[in-house]
C-alpha positions in Angstrom: -0.2 0.2 -0.6 1.7 3.9 -1.1 2.8 6.0 1.9 2.9 9.4 1.7 5.6 9.9 3.8 6.2 13.2 6.5 9.8 14.1 4.7 7.7 14.2 1.1 4.4 16.0 3.0 7.3 18.6 3.8 8.5 19.3 0.4 5.5 19.3 -1.1 3.8 22.1 1.1 7.8 24.0 0.7 6.9 23.7 -3.1 3.9 25.6 -2.7 4.7 27.8 -0.2 7.5 28.9 -3.5 4.6 29.2 -5.8 2.6 31.4 -3.8 5.9 33.0 -3.4 6.1 33.8 -6.3 2.3 34.7 -7.0 3.2 37.5 -4.1 6.2 38.7 -5.9 5.0 39.4 -9.3 1.2 41.3 -7.4 0.1 43.9 -9.0 -1.6 45.9 -6.7 -3.1 48.6 -8.4 -5.4 46.2 -10.6 -6.1 45.2 -7.1 -7.4 48.8 -5.8 -9.4 49.7 -8.7 -11.7 46.7 -8.0 -11.9 47.0 -4.7 -12.9 50.8 -5.5 -15.6 49.2 -7.8 -17.0 47.1 -5.7 -17.1 50.2 -3.3 -19.2 52.9 -5.9 -21.6 49.5 -7.0 -24.6 51.0 -6.8 -26.5 47.2 -7.8 -25.4 43.3 -6.8 -21.7 42.3 -6.8 -21.4 39.1 -9.2 -19.6 35.3 -9.7 -19.2 33.3 -11.7 -16.6 30.4 -13.1 -16.5 27.1 -14.1 -15.1 24.2 -11.9 -13.3 24.8 -10.3 -12.9 28.6 -10.0 -17.0 28.6 -10.0 -16.6 27.0 -6.7 -14.4 29.8 -5.0 -16.2 32.8 -7.2 -19.0 31.2 -5.1 -17.2 31.0 -2.0 -16.1 34.6 -2.8 -19.9 36.0 -3.4 -20.4 35.0 0.0 -17.6 35.8 1.9 -18.4 39.8 0.6 -22.1 39.1 1.6 -21.1 38.2 5.0 -19.6 41.6 5.0 -21.6 44.1 4.1 -21.4 43.7 0.5 -24.5 43.3 -2.1 -23.3 39.7 -3.7 -24.7 36.8 -5.9 -22.7 33.6 -7.7 -24.1 33.5 -11.6 -23.9 29.8 -12.9 -22.8 31.4 -16.4 -25.3 28.0 -18.2 -27.8 29.1 -16.2 -27.2 32.6 -16.9 -27.7 31.6 -20.0 -30.3 30.2 -20.1 -32.7 32.8 -18.8 -31.0 34.1 -15.0 -29.7 36.8 -16.6 -32.3 38.4 -17.0 -31.7 39.5 -12.5 -28.3 41.1 -14.4 -29.0 45.3 -14.9 -26.9 48.1 -16.1 -25.4 49.5 -12.0 -24.0 45.4 -11.7 -20.9 44.8 -11.9 -20.1 40.3 -13.7 -16.5 39.1 -12.1 -15.7 36.1 -14.5 -12.8 33.7 -12.7 -10.5 30.9 -15.5 -7.6 30.2 -14.9 -6.6 30.1 -18.1 -8.9 33.0 -19.1 -10.3 31.3 -22.2 -13.5 29.3 -20.9 -15.7 29.1 -23.1 -19.0 29.3 -20.9 -17.7 32.8 -20.0 -16.7 34.4 -23.4 -20.7 32.6 -24.0 -21.7 34.7 -21.3 -19.4 38.1 -22.6 -21.6 40.2 -25.0 -25.3 39.1 -23.6 -24.1 40.6 -20.0 -22.5 43.2 -22.1 -25.7 44.1 -23.4 -27.5 43.4 -20.3 -25.4 47.1 -19.0 -22.9 45.3 -16.5 -19.8 46.3 -16.4 -17.4 43.0 -16.8 -14.4 42.0 -14.2 -12.2 39.3 -15.9 -9.8 37.1 -13.4 -7.5 35.0 -14.8 -3.2 34.1 -14.9 -2.9 34.4 -18.6 -2.8 38.7 -18.8 -3.2 37.6 -23.0 -6.4 35.7 -22.8 -9.2 35.9 -25.1 -11.2 37.1 -20.8 -8.9 40.0 -19.8 -9.4 41.7 -23.4 -12.9 41.3 -23.9 -13.6 42.4 -20.1 -13.6 46.0 -19.3 -10.6 45.7 -16.3 -8.6 42.6 -15.8 -6.8 41.4 -12.6 -3.9 39.1 -12.9 -2.8 36.6 -11.0 0.3 35.6 -11.3 0.5 31.7 -11.6 4.5 30.6 -11.8 2.8 26.4 -12.2 0.1 24.2 -10.1 1.7 22.2 -7.9 -0.4 18.8 -10.0 3.2 17.2 -11.3 1.9 16.9 -14.4 1.0 21.6 -14.0 -2.4 20.5 -14.6 -5.3 19.4 -11.9 -6.1 23.1 -10.0 -4.0 23.5 -6.4 -2.6 26.4 -6.7 -4.5 28.7 -8.8 -7.4 27.9 -7.2 -5.2 29.2 -3.6 -4.2 32.6 -5.1 -7.4 32.7 -6.5 -9.7 32.0 -2.7 -6.4 34.7 -1.5 -7.4 37.4 -4.1 -11.0 37.0 -4.1 -11.0 36.9 0.6 -8.2 39.5 0.9 -9.9 41.7 -1.3 -13.0 40.6 0.1 -11.8 42.4 4.2 -10.1 45.1 2.6 -13.6 46.7 1.7 -14.8 45.8 4.1 -12.4 47.3 6.2 -13.1 50.9 3.9 -16.6 50.9 4.9 -15.9 50.5 8.2 -18.1 48.1 9.2 -18.0 48.0 12.8 -18.5 44.9 14.7 -22.0 45.0 15.3 -22.8 45.1 11.8 -20.7 41.8 11.2 -22.7 39.7 13.8 -26.6 41.1 12.0 -25.4 39.2 9.4 -24.5 36.5 11.4 -27.0 36.0 14.3 -27.1 32.3 14.1 -22.8 32.6 15.1 -21.4 32.3 18.1 -20.7 35.2 16.6 -23.3 37.0 16.0 -25.3 35.5 19.4 -21.7 37.1 21.6 -22.7 40.3 19.8 -26.3 40.2 19.8 -28.0 38.7 22.6 -28.8 41.3 25.2 -29.9 39.9 29.4 -33.4 40.4 28.7 -32.9 38.0 25.8 -32.4 35.0 27.1 -32.6 35.6 31.0 -35.9 33.9 33.3 -38.2 37.0 33.2 -39.9 38.3 36.5 -42.5 35.3 37.1 -41.8 31.9 38.4 -38.6 33.0 40.2 -38.1 32.7 43.7 -39.0 35.2 45.9 -39.2 36.0 49.5 -39.5 38.6 51.8 -36.9 40.5 53.8 -38.8 38.9 57.0 -40.1 35.9 56.1 -38.3 33.0 58.7 -36.1 31.0 56.9 -38.6 28.0 57.8 -41.2 29.4 55.9 -39.3 29.8 52.9 -37.5 26.6 52.4 -40.5 25.4 49.9 -39.8 28.5 47.3 -36.3 28.1 47.0 -36.1 23.8 47.0 -39.7 24.3 44.8 -38.4 26.9 42.0 -35.1 25.1 41.5 -33.4 28.0 40.3 -30.5 27.5 43.8 -31.2 30.6 45.7 -33.5 33.2 47.0 -34.3 36.5 45.5 -35.7 39.4 48.4 -37.3 41.6 47.0 -39.6 44.7 49.5 -43.3 45.3 48.5 -42.1 47.8 45.3 -39.6 44.7 43.8 -36.8 46.6 45.0 -33.7 44.1 45.2 -32.0 43.8 49.0 -30.3 40.8 48.4 -30.0 36.2 48.0 -30.2 33.8 49.4 -28.1 30.6 47.9 -27.9 26.8 48.7 -25.2 27.2 50.0 -26.5 30.0 52.6 -28.6 27.7 53.7 -25.9 25.3 54.5 -23.7 27.4 56.3 -26.0 28.6 58.3 -27.2 25.6 59.2 -23.2 23.7 60.0 -22.8 27.2 62.1 -25.8 27.9 63.5 -28.2 24.7 63.9 -31.4 24.2 63.2 -32.5 27.4 65.5 -31.4 29.1 62.1 -34.5 27.7 60.4 -36.5 30.6 62.9 -34.4 33.6 61.8 -36.2 35.5 59.1 -34.2 36.0 55.6 -33.0 39.3 55.8 -30.3 38.6 58.7 -29.4 35.7 56.0 -28.4 36.8 52.9 -26.3 39.0 51.3 -27.2 42.0 50.8 -24.8 43.0 48.1 -24.9 39.9 45.2 -23.3 40.8 41.6 -26.1 42.3 39.4 -26.3 43.0 35.4 -28.4 44.7 34.5 -31.7 43.9 32.0 -30.9 45.8 28.8 -27.1 44.7 29.0 -25.1 41.9 26.8 -25.4 39.0 27.4 -21.7 38.0 27.1 -20.5 40.6 29.2 -22.6 39.2 32.0 -21.1 35.8 31.3 -18.2 37.5 31.9 -18.9 38.8 35.0 -20.3 36.2 36.5 -16.7 34.3 36.1 -14.6 37.4 37.1 -13.3 38.3 40.3 -11.6 35.4 41.3 -15.6 34.2 43.5 -17.6 32.6 39.7 -21.3 32.4 40.6 -23.9 30.3 38.3 -26.9 33.2 38.4 -27.0 37.0 38.5 -30.0 38.4 39.7 -31.6 41.4 36.8 -32.0 44.4 37.6 -33.9 47.5 36.0 -32.0 51.5 36.9 -34.0 51.5 39.4 -33.0 48.5 40.7 -35.7 47.2 40.4 -35.5 42.8 40.5 -37.1 42.1 36.8 -35.1 38.9 35.6 -33.0 35.8 36.5 -29.4 35.4 34.7 -28.5 32.0 35.1 -25.0 30.2 33.3 -27.9 27.3 32.5 -29.6 29.7 30.1 -26.5 31.2 28.6 -25.3 28.0 27.2 -29.0 26.9 26.3 -28.0 30.4 24.1 -25.2 28.8 22.7 -22.7 32.0 24.4 
């Protein structure tokens, strides 16, 4: 059975590194700057198209642009020739990816895309190709050769296509001064988006159903509330619902150990912590989670209060985990 040795793999990666160095050494940045500015100035949609491996790269770059705030769509060149070109307009840009610059489907598409008024950009590794001469702008991606021993399989060419597209996408994102909050709005289901978007009130347990106790209530009378609500704490409030303190399962164990059964007749106000860590409902959930982990003494919950210190909810570590934070 054939095997690839570590030495063989290192030799391949070293060779690929050399080909990538050729790309960077020979790359002309002026066309890249013009391409980025063209995308920034676009009032319509930036369409990406390509065939085979180049098509997959074009699709991925389009997705990167979308996720970083640029309106972009991948357009299959064959489908475009059978009706999908109807969505292209004179305000749009069409970016065509081809290593050789002679892909038949793209060359066939050029006159029809031009008839729709779109600005055409060719991206290839052949400055003398038909794609280079027939588009409005050409971006040359220098390619020494493919890593494939036959110089056929597109492995180095696709790597430099990806580098070009994704790096330009980041440059465009920076030029637009995209904020983290704006980026998160495009990724609401991902962990990054949740951390930047979700507020405490989005993940907290609401006031109804929380384990509440009054300050003068005897511990023995509050035990049912403590155990039945299953939150591991009692939230001590006055008649106006202002948070006065917190009494936890841990406090119960310590009190029983120190004072014995007589502690059951003591009022909660004598046993509670009157300076619990809290968080505001309008704050970021991820900031509250950091607060729970801070101070060298992690806690598993935070009472949630409003600006007037009235209790509005309870944030738990379990709830944060369930929310994907």
